[in-house]
N, C-alpha and C positions, 0 to 999 in steps of 0.2 A: 537561093535561101532565104526563107523569111524571118525578122527578127521578133520578138516577143516584144508588142506593146501594149500589154495587159498586165498591170502591175498590182492589180485587185487583191487586197490581202485576204487569204482563208481564214472565214470564220472559227471561232473555238468549237471544237467537238468533244464529246457528245453533244448535240443541236439540243436546243428546248422547245418541243412541239407544244403548242397549245394542248393536244390533243393527242392519246395513243390509241388509234382505233375507235376514236370518241366515246369509249368507257373510262380509260384510264388518266390520271391525275400525273403532273409532274414527278410526285414520288415514286408513283408506279412505274413509269417510265426508267427513271433513275435505278428503283429496285431491278427491274427487269434486265436491264444493262448491267448492272453491277452481278448477277447472277451468273449471265453470260460470260461476262470478264473471268468470274471464277471457273467456270467449266471449260472457257478456253486453256487457260493456265495450267488446270489438272489436265486437259488433255493432249497438251503438248509438250510433256514431258518427254517424247521419243525425239525430237527436234533436235537439241544438241548433239546427244548419241549420233545420229541420222549423218548430221554434218561432219562430225568428228569422222565417221568412217569413210563419206565421200572424199576427204581432205587427205585421206590415206593415198589415194588414185591421183586425183585430180587436186591441180595445184591452180589455184585463183579461180577465175570463171565462175564468181558467185552469181550473176544473174541468170547465167545459164542453171543454176544449181536451184537456183528460186523458182525459176520457170519449172523445171522440172518437179517440185515440190509441189507446186501450185496445180499441175497437172494431175498430180496423185491426190490432192484433197477434192478436188474436184470432178473426177473422174474424165475430165477433158483429153482428147489428144493433143500430143504436142509438134510442131514440125521444127526442125533445127536447120538451120541453112547456116555454111560457112565454109571457108576454104578448108583444104584437107591438112588434118596436123592440129587443128584447135581442140582436139577431146570430144568431139562429141560422140563418137560411138564409145570413146572408154567411159564418159559419165554416165552415158545410158545402161552400159554394164555393171557399170559400180553401183548404180541405184539397184538394179535387179539384185545384186548380191546382199544389198541389206535387206532385204525384204525375204521371210519365208515363204516362198512362192517359187512357182516354176516362171521360166523365161526360154525365150527363143528367140534367135538372131536370122531374119529373112534376107540374104543377099541379093539385092534385086540386078538383073540382067536383060539384056534385049532378048534373050530366047526363052524368057520365061513363060509359062502358061498359068491360068486360072488355078489350074489342079495343083499346081505347084506349092499353092498359098492356102485353098481352102480344101484341099483332098478331093477324091474323086471314086467311085465305082467302080470296084475290081471283080471280075467274073471268077468264082471258084468252081472249077471244073469238079471237085469232088463231091459239095453239094449241089453243084448245077444249078446255082444261085449268083447274083451280086451282092457282095459286102462291101460297107462301108469303110475305106483307108480316110482318116482324120488328115489334115494337113497339118503344118505348123502354126496355125493363127490360132489353134486350139490352146492357149495358153494365156498367164494373167497379164506377162508384160514383151510386148510386141516391139523389137528394135527392126525397123523398116528400113534397111539400112540403103543410103542411094537410090530413095523411091523414083526419083525422076528418071531414073536408068530404063524402067520397065516398061512396056508399049500400054496403051489406056485400057486394053481388054484386060490386063493383069490388074492396073490401077485400080480400074472399077471392082474389081473382085473384092476389093476393102470397103466397098462404101455400104453394103449391109451389115458387114461386120462393126465397123465404126458405128453407124447411127443407130442400131437397134441390138446391138451384141448379140446376133446370131448367125447363123449360116446355113447356107441351103445349099444341099448337094444332092441330086436328082429331085427324089421327090418327099425328102427328108428334111426337117430342119431342125438345129441341133443348138443351144443355149451356147453362148460364150461364159468362161468366169465372171461374177458379178465384179472382181477388181479391174476386169480386160482393161489394156491400154494400148494404144499404139504410139511410140516415141520415132518418129522419122528422121531421117538426115538426107541433106542433098547439098551439091557443090553448087554455088550461084554462078560460075564462069563457064564450067564446061559443056561445051553445046553437042559435042561430037556423040553421037549414040545415047544421046538424052530425048526424054517424050515429055514435054512441060505439063503440070499436072492440072487437070481443068477445072473450072471454077465449081463445080459441084464437087469435087474431092477436096480443093481447098478448103471448102468451106466448112468441110467434116472436122478440121484440124480449129480445136479451142484458141491456140496461139501459134503465130509463126515468130520464132525466137531466131534474131539475127546473132551468130556466133563472132565474137570479135577476137583481135589479138590480146594475148596478156601484156599485162604492165612490165617495166624492165625489170622491176623488183622479182615480179612474178617468174621472168623468165630466166632470171638469175639462179633462181630457184629450182627452177624446171632443169637447170643445166648442171647444178650440183647434183639433183638425184639421179641424173641418166649416168652419172661418170661410174656408177656401181655396176658391174657385168651382170648382175641377177637384179633386175628391177621387178621380180615377184612381187606383188604387194596382195597381202592380205585382209580380206573385207570380211566382217563379220556380219550376219542378220542380224538387225536390232528390232526389228519390228514385224507385226504379222498382218496377212490382209484384214484379220478381223479388226485390229488395230486401227488401221487404216479406213475402213468403212465406218468405225464408231467415230472418226475422226471426221469424216465426212457429215454425220450426222450434225457435229457441233455445229460445223460451218456453215449449213444451213440455218441455224436459228441466230447468225450472229446480224445485229440490228442496222436496219438501212432506212436513213430517214426518207420520207416524200419528197423531201426537196433533192435530196442526190440520186432517187431514181428518176425524177424529171430532169436532172442533170446528164444521167446517162443518157435518157431519151434523145436528149436534145442533140449532144454530140453523136450521135446515130443517124438521127432525122438531117442533122447539118449535112452528113455525106451523100444523101440523097436530093436535097433543096436547099443549098446551099442559099439561094436568093432570099428564102423566106427567115434567114437569119444575117440579112444584110451581108453575105460573102460573096466575093467576086471570084467563086471557086468553078460556075459550073462549065465554064469551057473546059478546065482540064478532069472534070468526072465525068467517065462513060457511064459507069455503073456505080450506085452507092452500096450500103452496108446491109447485109440481112437482117429479118429480126432475130435472126440466130446470133448475130453480135452483141445485140440487148442482152439477150440472157446471159451470153457467155460474159459480157464486161461485168454483170452484175454479180455472176459467180467466182470471177478472178478476184473481184475487189474484195469481195468477202475473204477470199482464202489469203488475198495479202494482209488483210487486218489479222486474221489468225497466227500469220507469221509473224507477223509484229506483238502478239500477244492482245490484242485488242477485242473486246466484243461487239464493235460497231463500228462502220466503215465510215472513212474521211473521203472529202473530196482527191486528196493526193492520192488514194489507194484507186480510184478512178483514172486519174490521169497518168498514173503509173502503168497502169494495166491498158491503156487506150492503144497504142501503138503495136504491142504485139496482138492484140483482139482484132484490130480493124486493118493493119498494113495489107493483109492478103484477099481482104474484102472488098477493096475498094479498086475498082477497073479504070485505070487514068487512061485519058485520052489520047491521041496524035499528039495533039496542042502540049500536052505536059511533056511528053517526050521531047519533042522539038524542042521545049525550053528547061530539057534537064529538070523537070519539076516531079518527085517522086510521091508515092502515096503518104510516105512518112512527113513529107513538106506539108502535103494536105492536113493531116492529122494535129501536125502542130499548128497550124494556121487555126484550124476548128477550136484547139486548146487554147490558144492564147484569144480567142475572139469570145467565145460563150461565157456569159457570165459565170463565177464559181459560186456556187450557193454559201 
């Protein structure tokens, strides 16, 4: 493991650029940020009720809940990786119950077919014609449970849906709901009967979040809760799809300084050509992150600023998002595996070395 050798202080934010698109003055910049701050605070009134409803069923796992919120606010799909029993499935089901929308759970198994997900054409002898039977993918919130248990041809059935929000059955193409979001789970240690997700599939996920064990205090609360025979928890919907889509528009307006944009690009480019940034990591990286990582890092940083009630992005937002956005997009080499160096170690080294604006 590498240690943090860079103690560079983070500058105060919001920044003070000399120009804001070359036309606006300092006052214009601060006036714009102030308006965005007000819009964020007005738009985010649903967050506290949402968190209270989630807390009814999910004890602890605040990072997991935050990442699910980021997925809602950006429209980015989320892959949850963790051992069994850590509330991955429960968290997604609870999130779906807080939204006035439709939800489908797809339990992936080795004998599944693509038609089990997207649907198929069925012959109707009465009309002597084929008709479309849509699959469970036609819902706003999709729980892809144990996604790595399905073979590659089934996993690939999700590619078009996740990237283009549409599904092709036969010669017809159908649009998916505007809120469409895939929240997938997988077990990191079980290998028998599993099919690792290919890089193209992994890259479709905006975030890969590692779900860890609860703290001792949280586990005591869990123990107290399960003492009851009837553990049914009633979760009420607190937000509509229209509210979420409106919040996404606010997130898209959150201000990002040019220096932070350059910082994002430097982090991603350092995964591709570490030598250009004087990092001795080239032998540990097989392939670096794609341009989709740059786009997603910007979007997630904006969402984290929204969750913090700010109308501007700070370097800490970028650093907080970096691991979850990049860990599944960096392919490590055999040398890294031999030396027990993970993609997270590489990301931390890059974060420690790239100067913070």
